C-alpha atoms as a printed R data frame, in Angstrom:
    type eleno elety resid chain resno        x      y       z
1   ATOM     1    CA   MET     A     1 -112.700 72.868 202.201
2   ATOM     2    CA   ARG     A     2 -112.212 75.359 199.631
3   ATOM     3    CA   ILE     A     3 -110.462 73.351 196.823
4   ATOM     4    CA   ASN     A     4 -108.939 75.516 194.101
5   ATOM     5    CA   GLU     A     5 -109.097 79.315 193.069
6   ATOM     6    CA   THR     A     6 -108.700 80.392 189.805
7   ATOM     7    CA   SER     A     7 -108.755 84.702 189.552
8   ATOM     8    CA   THR     A     8 -105.905 85.785 187.136
9   ATOM     9    CA   GLU     A     9 -102.724 82.839 186.124
10  ATOM    10    CA   PRO     A    10 -100.059 82.078 184.517
11  ATOM    11    CA   GLU     A    11 -100.383 80.605 180.984
12  ATOM    12    CA   PRO     A    12 -101.858 76.852 181.819
13  ATOM    13    CA   SER     A    13  -98.037 74.896 181.384
14  ATOM    14    CA   GLU     A    14  -98.505 71.150 180.361
15  ATOM    15    CA   ALA     A    15 -100.383 69.801 183.093
16  ATOM    16    CA   GLN     A    16 -103.442 72.713 183.096
17  ATOM    17    CA   TRP     A    17 -104.582 71.859 179.839
18  ATOM    18    CA   GLN     A    18 -108.311 71.779 179.947
19  ATOM    19    CA   CYS     A    19 -110.743 68.947 181.736
20  ATOM    20    CA   GLN     A    20 -112.017 66.691 179.083
21  ATOM    21    CA   ALA     A    21 -113.083 63.293 179.889
22  ATOM    22    CA   THR     A    22 -114.109 61.648 175.865
23  ATOM    23    CA   ARG     A    23 -110.411 59.672 176.095
24  ATOM    24    CA   LEU     A    24 -108.829 57.443 179.639
25  ATOM    25    CA   ASP     A    25 -105.399 56.129 179.150
26  ATOM    26    CA   ASP     A    26 -104.114 53.747 182.350
27  ATOM    27    CA   GLY     A    27 -107.566 55.575 184.575
28  ATOM    28    CA   ASN     A    28 -106.246 58.874 184.297
29  ATOM    29    CA   LEU     A    29 -108.109 61.329 182.722
30  ATOM    30    CA   SER     A    30 -106.709 62.375 179.783
31  ATOM    31    CA   ALA     A    31 -105.101 65.867 178.714
32  ATOM    32    CA   MET     A    32 -105.879 67.901 175.682
33  ATOM    33    CA   LYS     A    33 -105.310 71.045 174.124
34  ATOM    34    CA   PRO     A    34 -106.344 74.174 175.581
35  ATOM    35    CA   SER     A    35 -109.063 76.102 173.587
36  ATOM    36    CA   GLY     A    36 -107.725 79.165 171.652
37  ATOM    37    CA   SER     A    37 -111.530 80.601 171.136
38  ATOM    38    CA   GLN     A    38 -113.084 82.786 173.522
39  ATOM    39    CA   VAL     A    39 -115.728 81.439 175.035
40  ATOM    40    CA   SER     A    40 -118.189 83.565 177.455
41  ATOM    41    CA   PRO     A    41 -117.466 82.620 182.287
42  ATOM    42    CA   ALA     A    42 -119.790 79.899 183.224
43  ATOM    43    CA   ARG     A    43 -120.515 78.993 186.699
44  ATOM    44    CA   ILE     A    44 -122.119 75.021 187.744
45  ATOM    45    CA   THR     A    45 -123.012 74.884 191.231
46  ATOM    46    CA   LEU     A    46 -123.987 71.565 191.981
47  ATOM    47    CA   ILE     A    47 -126.430 70.231 194.900
48  ATOM    48    CA   SER     A    48 -126.236 66.793 195.484
49  ATOM    49    CA   HIS     A    49 -130.551 65.624 196.263
50  ATOM    50    CA   GLY     A    50 -130.872 64.981 200.469
51  ATOM    51    CA   VAL     A    51 -131.632 61.906 202.603
52  ATOM    52    CA   THR     A    52 -132.935 58.112 200.410
53  ATOM    53    CA   LEU     A    53 -133.574 54.909 202.550
54  ATOM    54    CA   ALA     A    54 -130.278 53.256 199.831
55  ATOM    55    CA   LEU     A    55 -128.109 55.900 201.998
56  ATOM    56    CA   ARG     A    56 -129.039 55.183 205.273
57  ATOM    57    CA   HIS     A    57 -129.073 51.659 204.734
58  ATOM    58    CA   ALA     A    58 -125.588 51.463 202.740
59  ATOM    59    CA   SER     A    59 -127.546 49.642 199.773
60  ATOM    60    CA   PHE     A    60 -127.211 50.297 195.803
61  ATOM    61    CA   PRO     A    61 -129.653 52.982 195.010
62  ATOM    62    CA   LEU     A    62 -132.603 52.403 192.606
63  ATOM    63    CA   ASP     A    63 -134.854 55.306 191.279
64  ATOM    64    CA   GLU     A    64 -136.301 55.495 195.074
65  ATOM    65    CA   ALA     A    65 -137.705 59.151 196.627
66  ATOM    66    CA   VAL     A    66 -136.233 61.255 199.847
67  ATOM    67    CA   THR     A    67 -137.051 59.794 203.236
68  ATOM    68    CA   GLU     A    68 -140.238 60.596 204.537
69  ATOM    69    CA   GLY     A    69 -140.392 64.431 205.974
70  ATOM    70    CA   GLU     A    70 -136.841 65.483 204.170
71  ATOM    71    CA   LEU     A    71 -138.832 67.298 201.199
72  ATOM    72    CA   GLU     A    72 -139.673 69.754 203.878
73  ATOM    73    CA   LYS     A    73 -136.476 70.430 205.609
74  ATOM    74    CA   ILE     A    74 -135.404 71.640 202.271
75  ATOM    75    CA   ALA     A    75 -137.523 73.373 201.320
76  ATOM    76    CA   ALA     A    76 -137.465 74.821 205.449
77  ATOM    77    CA   THR     A    77 -133.655 76.514 204.028
78  ATOM    78    CA   GLY     A    78 -135.030 78.650 202.569
79  ATOM    79    CA   TRP     A    79 -131.948 78.079 199.962
80  ATOM    80    CA   ALA     A    80 -131.887 80.200 197.056
81  ATOM    81    CA   ALA     A    81 -129.618 80.120 194.069
82  ATOM    82    CA   SER     A    82 -128.609 83.206 192.124
83  ATOM    83    CA   ARG     A    83 -130.413 83.596 188.960
84  ATOM    84    CA   ALA     A    84 -129.173 81.187 187.073
85  ATOM    85    CA   GLN     A    85 -129.443 80.607 182.623
86  ATOM    86    CA   GLN     A    86 -130.021 77.275 183.543
87  ATOM    87    CA   VAL     A    87 -131.364 74.737 186.340
88  ATOM    88    CA   CYS     A    88 -130.952 70.662 185.760
89  ATOM    89    CA   CYS     A    89 -131.565 67.243 187.393
90  ATOM    90    CA   GLY     A    90 -130.830 63.860 186.524
91  ATOM    91    CA   PRO     A    91 -133.990 62.123 185.542
92  ATOM    92    CA   GLU     A    92 -134.770 60.056 188.811
93  ATOM    93    CA   ARG     A    93 -137.640 61.036 191.553
94  ATOM    94    CA   ARG     A    94 -134.667 61.870 194.043
95  ATOM    95    CA   THR     A    95 -133.156 64.152 192.153
96  ATOM    96    CA   TRP     A    96 -136.290 65.693 190.918
97  ATOM    97    CA   GLN     A    97 -137.724 66.204 194.750
98  ATOM    98    CA   THR     A    98 -134.828 67.830 196.068
99  ATOM    99    CA   ALA     A    99 -135.725 69.821 192.798
100 ATOM   100    CA   THR     A   100 -138.347 71.478 193.804
101 ATOM   101    CA   ALA     A   101 -138.929 70.786 196.974
102 ATOM   102    CA   LEU     A   102 -135.607 73.359 196.568
103 ATOM   103    CA   GLY     A   103 -138.392 75.923 194.696
104 ATOM   104    CA   LEU     A   104 -136.122 74.864 191.424
105 ATOM   105    CA   GLN     A   105 -138.298 74.384 187.712
106 ATOM   106    CA   PRO     A   106 -135.766 72.011 186.580
107 ATOM   107    CA   THR     A   107 -135.245 69.980 182.982
108 ATOM   108    CA   GLU     A   108 -134.330 67.001 183.244
109 ATOM   109    CA   THR     A   109 -131.074 65.711 182.323
110 ATOM   110    CA   VAL     A   110 -129.450 62.404 181.406
111 ATOM   111    CA   GLU     A   111 -126.326 62.843 181.616
112 ATOM   112    CA   ILE     A   112 -125.848 63.768 184.827
113 ATOM   113    CA   ARG     A   113 -128.171 60.693 185.832
114 ATOM   114    CA   GLU     A   114 -126.829 57.813 188.810
115 ATOM   115    CA   ILE     A   115 -124.134 55.811 187.886
116 ATOM   116    CA   ASN     A   116 -125.775 52.650 186.018
117 ATOM   117    CA   TYR     A   117 -125.757 49.861 189.101
118 ATOM   118    CA   GLY     A   118 -126.855 47.152 186.982
119 ATOM   119    CA   MET     A   119 -128.310 44.042 189.088
120 ATOM   120    CA   TRP     A   120 -126.686 45.431 192.171
121 ATOM   121    CA   GLY     A   121 -129.586 48.039 192.143
122 ATOM   122    CA   GLY     A   122 -131.311 47.672 195.110
123 ATOM   123    CA   LYS     A   123 -129.412 45.572 197.376
124 ATOM   124    CA   LYS     A   124 -126.961 46.712 200.331
125 ATOM   125    CA   PHE     A   125 -123.776 46.471 199.870
126 ATOM   126    CA   ASP     A   126 -123.228 43.441 202.531
127 ATOM   127    CA   GLU     A   127 -125.549 40.934 200.290
128 ATOM   128    CA   ILE     A   128 -122.674 42.121 197.658
129 ATOM   129    CA   GLN     A   129 -120.300 41.768 199.888
130 ATOM   130    CA   ALA     A   130 -121.316 38.206 201.339
131 ATOM   131    CA   ASN     A   131 -122.452 36.568 197.749
132 ATOM   132    CA   ASP     A   132 -119.930 38.101 195.073
133 ATOM   133    CA   PRO     A   133 -116.833 39.942 196.822
134 ATOM   134    CA   THR     A   134 -114.631 39.305 194.323
135 ATOM   135    CA   GLY     A   135 -116.878 41.625 192.179
136 ATOM   136    CA   LEU     A   136 -117.207 43.973 195.016
137 ATOM   137    CA   ALA     A   137 -113.326 44.497 195.318
138 ATOM   138    CA   ALA     A   138 -113.038 44.898 191.193
139 ATOM   139    CA   TRP     A   139 -115.523 47.332 191.956
140 ATOM   140    CA   LEU     A   140 -114.334 49.003 194.507
141 ATOM   141    CA   THR     A   141 -110.119 48.959 192.291
142 ATOM   142    CA   ASP     A   142 -110.604 48.866 188.964
143 ATOM   143    CA   VAL     A   143 -111.880 51.859 187.713
144 ATOM   144    CA   GLN     A   144 -113.178 49.821 184.266
145 ATOM   145    CA   ALA     A   145 -115.001 46.645 186.006
146 ATOM   146    CA   THR     A   146 -118.231 46.519 185.698
147 ATOM   147    CA   PRO     A   147 -118.859 42.890 187.466
148 ATOM   148    CA   HIS     A   148 -122.558 44.198 188.233
149 ATOM   149    CA   GLY     A   149 -123.105 44.573 184.193
150 ATOM   150    CA   GLY     A   150 -123.594 48.485 184.682
151 ATOM   151    CA   GLU     A   151 -121.934 50.969 184.242
152 ATOM   152    CA   SER     A   152 -117.812 51.016 184.845
153 ATOM   153    CA   VAL     A   153 -116.432 54.229 186.982
154 ATOM   154    CA   ALA     A   154 -114.681 55.308 184.437
155 ATOM   155    CA   GLN     A   155 -117.647 55.334 181.980
156 ATOM   156    CA   LEU     A   156 -119.088 57.680 184.023
157 ATOM   157    CA   ILE     A   157 -116.455 60.203 184.378
158 ATOM   158    CA   ALA     A   158 -116.186 60.151 180.087
159 ATOM   159    CA   ARG     A   159 -120.466 60.774 180.013
160 ATOM   160    CA   VAL     A   160 -120.163 63.736 183.173
161 ATOM   161    CA   GLY     A   161 -116.364 65.029 181.254
162 ATOM   162    CA   ALA     A   162 -118.263 65.550 178.247
163 ATOM   163    CA   TRP     A   163 -121.580 67.450 179.811
164 ATOM   164    CA   LEU     A   164 -118.388 69.682 181.668
165 ATOM   165    CA   GLU     A   165 -117.520 70.489 177.627
166 ATOM   166    CA   LYS     A   166 -120.870 71.460 176.929
167 ATOM   167    CA   GLN     A   167 -121.411 74.139 179.398
168 ATOM   168    CA   THR     A   168 -118.714 76.270 178.906
169 ATOM   169    CA   ASN     A   169 -120.547 78.845 176.970
170 ATOM   170    CA   ALA     A   170 -123.908 78.519 179.174
171 ATOM   171    CA   GLY     A   171 -123.691 80.720 181.704
172 ATOM   172    CA   TYR     A   172 -125.016 79.528 185.108
173 ATOM   173    CA   THR     A   173 -126.541 76.468 185.913
174 ATOM   174    CA   VAL     A   174 -127.978 74.575 188.887
175 ATOM   175    CA   ALA     A   175 -127.559 70.939 188.877
176 ATOM   176    CA   VAL     A   176 -129.333 68.731 190.762
177 ATOM   177    CA   THR     A   177 -127.495 65.739 190.449
178 ATOM   178    CA   HIS     A   178 -125.687 62.410 192.361
179 ATOM   179    CA   PRO     A   179 -122.472 62.162 194.440
180 ATOM   180    CA   SER     A   180 -121.507 60.220 192.499
181 ATOM   181    CA   VAL     A   181 -121.703 62.363 188.712
182 ATOM   182    CA   ILE     A   182 -120.060 65.030 191.692
183 ATOM   183    CA   ARG     A   183 -117.277 63.262 191.994
184 ATOM   184    CA   GLY     A   184 -117.168 62.789 188.780
185 ATOM   185    CA   ALA     A   185 -116.939 66.483 187.752
186 ATOM   186    CA   ILE     A   186 -114.112 67.280 190.539
187 ATOM   187    CA   LEU     A   187 -112.525 64.333 189.086
188 ATOM   188    CA   CYS     A   188 -112.050 66.049 185.808
189 ATOM   189    CA   CYS     A   189 -111.335 69.508 187.110
190 ATOM   190    CA   LEU     A   190 -108.817 68.346 188.744
191 ATOM   191    CA   GLN     A   191 -107.346 65.549 186.177
192 ATOM   192    CA   ALA     A   192 -107.106 63.107 188.828
193 ATOM   193    CA   PRO     A   193 -105.852 59.562 189.198
194 ATOM   194    CA   LEU     A   194 -109.938 57.924 188.415
195 ATOM   195    CA   THR     A   195 -108.883 56.177 191.037
196 ATOM   196    CA   SER     A   196 -109.051 58.913 192.992
197 ATOM   197    CA   PHE     A   197 -112.984 58.689 192.561
198 ATOM   198    CA   TRP     A   198 -113.427 56.858 196.370
199 ATOM   199    CA   ARG     A   199 -111.876 59.088 198.520
200 ATOM   200    CA   LEU     A   200 -114.304 61.669 197.940
201 ATOM   201    CA   ASP     A   201 -116.660 62.043 200.439
202 ATOM   202    CA   ILE     A   202 -119.738 63.851 199.447
203 ATOM   203    CA   ALA     A   203 -122.708 64.513 201.279
204 ATOM   204    CA   PRO     A   204 -126.180 64.440 200.788
205 ATOM   205    CA   LEU     A   205 -127.827 68.026 199.901
206 ATOM   206    CA   SER     A   206 -124.406 69.209 199.647
207 ATOM   207    CA   VAL     A   207 -123.222 71.790 197.334
208 ATOM   208    CA   THR     A   208 -119.748 72.227 194.638
209 ATOM   209    CA   ASP     A   209 -118.913 75.251 192.619
210 ATOM   210    CA   LEU     A   210 -117.237 74.625 189.610
211 ATOM   211    CA   ARG     A   211 -115.605 77.870 187.302
212 ATOM   212    CA   PHE     A   212 -115.030 78.057 183.689
213 ATOM   213    CA   ASN     A   213 -111.997 80.731 183.424
214 ATOM   214    CA   GLY     A   214 -112.066 80.159 179.631
215 ATOM   215    CA   ARG     A   215 -109.785 77.514 178.843
216 ATOM   216    CA   LEU     A   216 -110.240 75.207 181.883
217 ATOM   217    CA   TRP     A   217 -112.581 74.304 184.629
218 ATOM   218    CA   THR     A   218 -111.265 74.902 188.660
219 ATOM   219    CA   ALA     A   219 -113.354 73.451 191.793
220 ATOM   220    CA   ARG     A   220 -114.199 76.230 193.783
221 ATOM   221    CA   SER     A   221 -115.147 73.955 197.198
222 ATOM   222    CA   THR     A   222 -117.179 71.447 197.635
223 ATOM   223    CA   GLY     A   223 -119.158 69.804 201.131
224 ATOM   224    CA   CYS     A   224 -120.111 73.043 201.863
225 ATOM   225    CA   PRO     A   225 -124.050 72.208 203.100
226 ATOM   226    CA   LEU     A   226 -126.466 73.466 201.610
227 ATOM   227    CA   TYR     A   227 -128.546 74.326 205.006
228 ATOM   228    CA   ARG     A   228 -128.511 78.181 206.409
229 ATOM   229    CA   SER     A   229 -126.293 78.367 209.514
């Protein structure tokens, strides 16, 4: 699904400020002033990690590995990135395993770690629904809510936005990470309401492509399958 592409564009309007998610206001990303300095074009390829039991069982994840046989399938895709200036992954096993199965040699990067689900980690969605329906409802509707005692959606998006800011002069980056992180990155690019987090579906082993045009990040494509046709 192609979202947005900018090769030549007019001077940015007030709604096209450079993405910066370090400040939040009423559930929206705060627009910041466009950068006046010249920067090198940057590109980020975000890859969602392989299938885990938590995904299959609709559970909140811990640090589980990808499912049995998944690494062989990943390696068999023959997928290869263009030459990247940096390759990174979240610190969790599933992102490291996915990256190495693709033949990458990533650097662990804590800024693109999974959202912290606190005491919900390792528990099934249905279990939380039965034992804490009020907390789950808050989590699914309020981006500031932390009923699990972990990290809020707003905090995740701020963290991802801060990481994006650091990549504007990094050239081409390949990052193997989590659906939640990729959702956050897309929202930063689109400067969409933070509640849109729940309306993005990021499949395992899908690819999202972000570009920096010298002033702002754009989401060029998302949901592209990693597997070759």
